ROZA-407877 format. One line per 4 residues: their letters; for each residue x, y, z of C-alpha. Coordinates in steps of 0.5 Angstrom, whole numbers, plus 2048, in hexadecimal, padded with zeros to 3 digits. Example, Ala and Ser with C-alpha at 12.3 -4.5 7.8 and 13.67 -1.06 7.14 Angstrom:
2
AS) 819/7F7/810 | 81B/7FE/80E
end
This chain:
75
XXXX) 827/7D7/7FC | 823/7DC/7FF | 81C/7DC/800 | 81A/7E3/7FD
XXXX) 813/7E3/7FF | 815/7E2/806 | 818/7E9/806 | 816/7EE/80B
XXXX) 815/7F3/805 | 811/7EF/801 | 809/7F0/802 | 805/7EA/804
XXXX) 802/7E6/7FE | 7FC/7E2/7FF | 7F8/7DE/7FA | 7F1/7DF/7F9
XXXX) 7EC/7DA/7F9 | 7E6/7D9/7F4 | 7E1/7DC/7F9 | 7E6/7E2/7FB
XXXX) 7E7/7E3/7F4 | 7E0/7E4/7F2 | 7DF/7E9/7F7 | 7E5/7ED/7F5
XXXX) 7E3/7ED/7ED | 7DC/7EF/7EF | 7DE/7F4/7F4 | 7E2/7F8/7EE
XXXX) 7DD/7F6/7E9 | 7E3/7F3/7E5 | 7E5/7EC/7E1 | 7EB/7E8/7E4
XXXX) 7EF/7EA/7DD | 7EE/7F1/7DF | 7F3/7F0/7E5 | 7FA/7F3/7E5
XXXX) 7FF/7ED/7E3 | 804/7EA/7E7 | 809/7E4/7E4 | 809/7DD/7E7
XXXX) 811/7DE/7E8 | 810/7E4/7ED | 814/7E1/7F2 | 80F/7E5/7F8
XXXX) 809/7E0/7F5 | 807/7DA/7FA | 80A/7D4/7F7 | 803/7D1/7F6
XXXX) 801/7D6/7F1 | 7FF/7D4/7EA | 7FE/7D8/7E4 | 7F7/7DB/7E4
XXXX) 7F7/7DC/7EC | 7F5/7E2/7EF | 7FA/7E5/7F4 | 7F8/7EA/7FA
XXXX) 7FE/7EE/7FC | 7FE/7F2/802 | 803/7F8/802 | 804/7FD/808
XXXX) 802/804/806 | 803/80B/809 | 7FC/80D/807 | 7F8/807/809
XXXX) 7FB/802/80E | 7FB/7FD/809 | 7FA/7FD/801 | 7F7/7F7/7FE
XXXX) 7F8/7F5/7F6 | 7F6/7EF/7F2 | 7FA/7EC/7ED | 7F9/7E7/7E8
XXX) 7FF/7E1/7E7 | 801/7E1/7E0 | 806/7DD/7DC
end
């Protein structure tokens, strides 16, 4: 079976630690539940991602070299 998460077109998905998560929430002045959602079954997620984790996704961008977005893992 093909590991979709390793395909060159899939952006980097990284789990945030508690310290990093607090910084992000404070920077944007939001709660964890205000973040956009991503399903746990998404094949691009790291294998160790669990419901309630927050994932940092880094995409290539034409206007800014790298665009960073955050997603809350849901069922």
